[in-house]
C-alpha positions in Angstrom: 53.4 -20.1 7.3 51.8 -23.3 7.7 48.6 -23.6 7.0 46.8 -26.6 8.8 43.3 -26.1 7.5 41.6 -24.2 4.3 38.6 -24.1 2.5 38.8 -25.1 -1.4 38.1 -22.9 -4.0 36.1 -23.6 -6.7 38.4 -25.3 -9.8 35.7 -23.5 -12.2 32.6 -20.7 -12.4 30.5 -22.6 -14.0 28.5 -25.8 -13.4 27.8 -28.3 -16.4 24.0 -29.3 -16.5 24.2 -31.0 -19.8 24.6 -28.8 -23.0 23.4 -25.9 -20.8 26.8 -24.4 -18.6 25.4 -22.4 -15.5 27.6 -20.0 -13.8 27.7 -20.9 -10.6 27.3 -16.8 -9.6 24.5 -17.3 -10.9 22.7 -20.2 -9.5 23.0 -18.6 -6.2 20.8 -16.1 -6.9 18.9 -17.6 -9.0 18.2 -20.4 -5.8 18.2 -17.1 -3.0 15.7 -15.7 -4.8 13.0 -18.8 -5.0 14.0 -18.9 -1.9 12.8 -15.4 -0.5 9.6 -15.6 -2.8 8.2 -18.7 -1.6 8.9 -17.7 2.4 7.7 -14.8 1.4 4.8 -16.0 0.3 4.0 -18.2 3.1 4.7 -15.1 5.7 2.2 -12.4 3.2 -1.0 -15.2 3.4 0.2 -16.0 7.8 0.0 -12.0 7.9 -3.8 -12.2 5.9 -2.6 -11.4 2.5 -3.8 -14.0 -0.6 -2.3 -16.4 -2.1 0.7 -15.8 -5.2 0.6 -12.4 -4.3 3.8 -11.9 -3.7 5.1 -14.3 -7.1 3.1 -11.7 -9.3 5.4 -8.6 -6.8 8.5 -10.5 -7.3 7.7 -10.3 -11.7 8.6 -5.8 -10.7 11.1 -6.9 -8.1 13.2 -9.1 -8.8 14.0 -7.2 -12.5 14.2 -3.7 -10.5 16.5 -5.1 -8.0 19.2 -7.0 -10.1 18.9 -4.1 -12.5 20.0 -1.4 -9.0 22.4 -3.9 -7.8 24.2 -3.2 -10.8 23.9 -0.2 -11.6 25.3 0.7 -8.2 28.3 -2.1 -8.6 29.1 -0.2 -12.2 28.8 3.5 -10.0 31.0 3.1 -6.8 33.7 0.6 -8.9 33.6 2.7 -12.6 37.1 2.5 -12.4 36.6 -1.2 -13.3 35.2 -0.5 -16.5 35.6 2.7 -17.4 39.2 2.8 -16.7 42.0 2.8 -18.9 42.4 0.0 -21.3 39.3 -1.4 -19.3 36.2 -2.1 -22.0 33.2 -0.7 -21.0 30.7 -3.6 -22.6 31.9 -5.0 -19.7 29.7 -3.5 -17.5 26.9 -5.4 -18.8 28.3 -9.0 -17.9 26.1 -9.1 -15.1 27.0 -12.8 -14.9 30.5 -12.2 -14.4 29.7 -10.7 -10.9 29.5 -7.7 -9.6 26.5 -6.6 -8.0 25.6 -4.0 -4.7 23.2 -4.9 -2.3 22.6 -1.2 -1.3 21.6 -0.9 -5.1 19.5 -4.0 -4.9 17.4 -2.9 -2.0 16.8 0.2 -3.8 15.6 -0.8 -6.7 13.7 -3.8 -5.7 11.9 -1.4 -3.4 10.8 0.9 -7.0 9.9 -2.4 -8.5 8.2 -3.7 -5.6 6.5 -0.4 -4.8 5.4 0.2 -8.4 3.3 -3.8 -8.6 2.1 -2.7 -5.0 0.8 0.6 -6.3 -1.3 -1.4 -8.8 -2.4 -4.1 -7.1 -3.7 -1.6 -3.9 -1.8 -3.0 -1.3 0.7 -0.7 0.7 4.4 -1.4 0.7 5.2 -1.9 4.1 3.5 -5.1 4.9 4.6 -6.5 2.1 7.8 -5.4 3.2 7.6 -7.2 6.2 6.8 -10.3 4.8 9.5 -10.2 2.4 12.4 -9.5 4.9 13.9 -12.3 6.8 13.8 -14.0 2.7 15.9 -11.6 1.3 18.8 -11.2 4.1 18.3 -15.5 3.5 18.8 -14.8 -0.5 21.8 -13.4 0.2 23.2 -15.7 2.3 22.9 -17.2 -0.2 23.8 -15.8 -3.3 27.5 -14.5 -1.4 28.4 -18.1 -2.3 28.8 -17.0 -5.6 31.9 -14.6 -4.8 33.2 -17.9 -4.0 32.5 -19.9 -8.0 34.0 -16.1 -8.7 36.9 -16.0 -6.1 36.0 -12.5 -5.1 35.5 -10.0 -2.3 38.0 -12.3 -0.4 39.7 -10.2 3.1 42.9 -10.1 4.7 45.4 -13.1 4.5 45.1 -14.6 7.0 46.5 -19.0 8.8 42.7 -19.7 10.4 42.1 -23.7 10.0 38.5 -21.7 7.9 40.3 -19.3 5.2 39.6 -19.6 1.5 42.3 -20.7 -0.7 42.6 -18.3 -3.6 44.2 -18.8 -6.9 42.6 -16.2 -9.1 46.1 -15.0 -11.2 46.1 -12.2 -9.3 46.3 -13.2 -5.4 48.0 -16.6 -4.8 47.7 -18.1 -0.9 45.0 -18.1 2.5 42.5 -15.6 2.6 40.2 -14.4 4.9 36.1 -16.3 4.1 34.6 -12.8 3.9 31.4 -14.4 1.6 31.4 -16.8 4.5 30.7 -13.9 7.2 28.6 -12.3 5.4 26.8 -14.8 4.6 26.7 -17.2 8.2 25.0 -13.3 9.2 22.4 -13.3 6.9 21.5 -16.6 8.2 21.8 -15.3 11.5 20.1 -11.7 10.5 16.4 -13.7 9.0 16.0 -15.9 11.9 16.6 -12.9 14.2 13.8 -10.9 12.3 11.3 -14.3 12.4 11.7 -14.1 16.1 11.0 -10.4 17.0 8.4 -10.3 14.5 7.1 -13.6 16.0 7.2 -12.2 19.8 6.8 -8.6 19.2 4.1 -8.4 16.2 6.4 -6.3 13.9 4.2 -3.8 11.3 3.7 -0.9 9.1 7.8 -2.3 8.0 9.6 -1.9 11.2 10.2 -6.0 10.2 12.0 -4.8 7.1 13.5 -2.3 8.9 15.3 -4.7 11.5 16.6 -6.2 8.6 18.2 -3.5 7.2 19.7 -1.9 10.4 21.0 -5.7 11.9 22.7 -6.1 8.0 24.3 -3.0 8.2 26.1 -3.2 11.6 27.4 -6.8 10.0 28.5 -5.1 6.3 30.0 -2.4 8.6 32.3 -4.9 9.5 33.2 -7.5 6.6 33.6 -4.0 4.8 36.6 -3.5 7.4 38.6 -6.9 6.2 37.7 -6.7 2.0 41.2 -5.8 -0.1 39.5 -5.3 -3.0 39.7 -1.5 -4.7 36.7 1.2 -3.1 36.4 4.5 -2.8 37.6 6.3 0.2 36.5 9.5 2.1 38.1 10.1 4.8 39.7 6.7 5.4 36.9 5.0 5.4 35.1 3.0 1.9 32.4 4.0 0.0 30.1 0.8 1.7 31.5 2.0 5.5 29.9 5.6 5.5 26.4 4.0 3.5 26.0 1.4 6.4 26.2 4.2 8.7 23.2 6.1 7.1 21.4 3.4 6.3 21.6 1.8 10.3 20.7 5.7 11.5 17.5 6.3 9.2 16.5 2.3 9.7 16.9 3.4 13.5 15.0 6.0 12.5 11.9 4.4 11.6 12.2 2.1 13.8 11.8 4.3 17.0 9.5 7.2 14.9 7.1 4.4 13.6 7.0 2.9 16.7 5.9 5.7 18.2 3.5 7.2 15.0 1.7 3.3 13.9 2.3 0.2 17.3 1.3 -2.7 16.4 1.0 -4.5 13.4 -1.7 -3.9 10.2 -5.5 -5.7 10.3 -5.7 -5.9 7.1 -3.0 -6.4 4.3 -5.1 -7.2 0.7 -8.2 -5.9 0.0 -10.2 -8.9 -1.1 -13.0 -8.6 -4.1 -15.5 -10.6 -2.2 -14.6 -8.3 0.9 -18.4 -7.4 2.4 -16.6 -5.3 4.2 -14.7 -3.8 1.6 -15.4 -0.2 0.2 -17.0 -0.9 -2.7 -19.8 -2.8 -0.7 -20.8 0.3 1.6 -20.5 2.5 -1.2 -23.1 4.7 -2.6 -23.5 2.7 -5.6 -23.7 -0.1 -3.5 -26.5 1.6 -1.4 -28.2 2.9 -5.0 -28.4 -0.4 -6.0 -29.8 -1.9 -3.3 -32.7 1.1 -3.4 -33.5 0.3 -6.9 -34.2 -3.6 -7.1 -35.9 -3.2 -3.8 -37.9 -0.5 -6.0 -38.7 -2.8 -9.0 -39.2 -6.0 -7.0 -42.2 -3.8 -4.5 -43.6 -2.7 -7.5 -42.7 -5.1 -10.2 -45.8 -7.6 -11.3 -46.2 -10.4 -8.9 -43.8 -9.3 -6.5 -43.8 -10.9 -3.4 -40.7 -9.0 -1.0 -41.8 -9.1 2.4 -42.5 -5.5 3.4 -41.2 -4.2 6.9 -43.4 -4.2 10.0 -42.8 -0.7 10.5 -43.0 0.2 7.2 -46.6 -0.8 7.3 -47.8 0.4 10.0 -46.2 3.6 9.9 -48.6 3.5 6.2 -51.3 2.1 7.9 -51.4 5.2 10.7 -51.1 8.0 7.5 -54.0 6.6 5.6 -56.4 7.0 8.8 -55.0 9.9 9.5 -55.9 10.4 6.5 -59.4 8.8 5.8 -60.2 10.9 9.8 -59.5 14.2 7.0 -62.1 13.6 4.4 -64.9 12.8 7.2 -64.1 15.5 9.1 -67.1 18.4 9.6 -66.0 21.7 8.3 -64.3 24.5 11.2 -66.8 26.9 12.1 -65.3 30.5 11.5 -63.6 32.6 13.1 -65.3 35.3 15.4 -63.5 37.8 14.3 -63.5 37.2 11.4 -66.9 36.9 11.0 -67.4 39.9 13.0 -65.9 41.8 10.1 -68.2 40.4 8.0 -70.5 41.1 9.2 -70.2 44.6 10.3 -69.0 45.1 6.4 -72.8 44.1 5.5 -73.8 46.0 7.5 -72.7 49.4 5.9 -73.2 47.9 2.8 -76.9 47.6 3.3 -77.4 51.0 5.2 -74.9 52.8 2.1 -77.8 49.8 0.0 -80.9 52.1 1.9 -79.7 55.7 1.7 -79.1 55.3 -2.0 -82.6 53.6 -2.1 -84.0 56.7 0.1 -81.5 59.6 -2.0 -82.6 57.7 -5.4 -87.2 58.4 -3.7 -86.3 61.8 -3.0 -85.6 62.8 -6.8 -87.9 60.8 -8.4 -90.6 62.4 -6.0 -88.8 65.8 -7.1 -89.3 65.4 -10.6 -93.0 64.0 -10.0 -94.0 67.3 -7.9 -91.7 69.5 -11.5 -93.9 67.9 -13.6 -97.3 68.9 -12.1 -96.1 72.4 -11.4 -95.1 72.5 -15.8 -98.3 70.7 -16.8 -100.5 73.6 -14.7 
């Protein structure tokens, strides 16, 4: 097989930066992370967020993502670390390569969710802001496989075949790292275009990134010849890509129906007059107390509302009229009842007086008879 052209692999996986050797794999990851944070920060501000928020979220998301990526790789390729003649300690040597994107997404999402919750931010708009940055970070990070001469595809004599001389295989192979790098670059550009064209929100930009990435990962996985677990003739990563793709598409459809458009407010601001604290009962109570203190305090110059002043004058006039108003005439029926009661009392008194006089006359007559 005559090779007309090919991509040479680096002679070493380390880059000398003075006295500090830096592995090419780690350098690619670091550059990708910083690019994702920078681009995500710009997009977050464009969507109404505050500068620096994405960097704060990344403090949680990046470590969680790296741990999740390594755990996924170790679990799905456990024979590399726990098989016969293997050293389990190698599972912690992340600088030697070996991370899984699905674990990175899951772990990073968990870390981002924790950080967003601490800041009172919803996760979907944050995911939309950083989605294309993640794709570009993957495009750069995949070149770490080139430094490590790993995860290449089948043998080929194509002009862009990669030369491998790692002691295990020798020859030219499909540069799957290059395929995935270019695919992720296209995915990032697609998300940016679709987000501007359709104003994607509520996590749909992130879902589009996931769906588009899984399509490319599915066919690239077919070209790889590294050891992997298989189920029903498909590699485990192929099955994962299918499940994640279906979930992402379902979210895109359901979210567009239930919550169309984009979020108007992605991050609460401390000085926002329309925020919940400005209209809360505490604010109203404080305002009322302040007005009362200003109105009753000595030397107060607080202006009084004209409508309130007019109402007070009307109440004062009504009170004055009540004070000078002559007493109301007694009710006629009540007066008649009282007159009748007084007449009965007078008649009863006259009868008693007459009876007393009669008794007195009888007493006098009796006395005279006795004297006789």
